[in-house]
C-alpha positions, -999 to 999 in steps of 0.1 A, spaced: 3 65 -287 -34 74 -292 -52 59 -322 -62 84 -348 -99 85 -339 -90 94 -304 -69 127 -313 -90 151 -295 -91 132 -261 -77 160 -239 -96 189 -228 -67 213 -243 -70 194 -278 -108 204 -277 -99 239 -270 -73 239 -300 -100 224 -323 -125 249 -314 -102 275 -320 -91 262 -355 -122 275 -370 -131 314 -379 -166 311 -373 -162 299 -338 -136 326 -332 -159 350 -341 -186 339 -319 -166 339 -291 -157 376 -301 -192 385 -300 -199 367 -269 -166 386 -257 -181 422 -269 -216 412 -251 -218 384 -231 -252 367 -228 -265 365 -261 -293 341 -273 -290 320 -303 -308 348 -326 -286 375 -313 -255 356 -324 -270 346 -357 -277 382 -367 -238 389 -371 -229 358 -391 -235 346 -425 -247 312 -417 -280 291 -408 -292 288 -372 -283 251 -374 -248 256 -385 -243 283 -358 -257 255 -332 -232 230 -343 -204 257 -337 -218 264 -301 -221 227 -293 -186 222 -303 -176 255 -282 -195 242 -252 -176 209 -254 -143 224 -253 -158 247 -220 -151 278 -240 -190 286 -241 -215 280 -210 -252 280 -214 -278 293 -188 -317 289 -195 -335 321 -183 -372 315 -187 -377 301 -224 -341 318 -233 -310 300 -236 -280 323 -231 -246 318 -241 -217 332 -224 -179 333 -230 -160 313 -203 -124 324 -207 -106 301 -183 -94 275 -211 -79 302 -228 -62 319 -196 -48 279 -191 -34 279 -226 -18 314 -222 -3 301 -187 9 271 -202 24 278 -237 26 314 -243 38 331 -213 73 311 -213 79 325 -248 68 361 -238 96 366 -212 123 357 -236 107 383 -264 105 411 -234 138 404 -225 152 410 -257 132 439 -263 146 453 -231 182 445 -239 176 462 -276 164 490 -259 192 494 -233 218 490 -263 199 517 -287 198 540 -255 234 534 -246 244 542 -283 228 575 -279 247 586 -253 279 581 -273 
């Protein structure tokens, strides 16, 4: 059992912690829409200080959801979708199969009822 202070020791825990905040999700949405943005560009669409955005970006980087590249004097932020895909592959897809099967069975029953 992990001590309370070490609750976010696994990489996937950091991803879930990063996704738990709506401001960080907005930053990820911005990067998805237009990847490779500077801090100034990201701040334009958020109602928070540069310091707050910087802290959110640092947490996203720690979760490996954002990668940064220096281009001259500019620091560009890029979305890294790999951790999100890993979560999808590990947890979401196994529940999706059951849902799709249930929808397919429902469709077959409803279409079978129309023929009678």
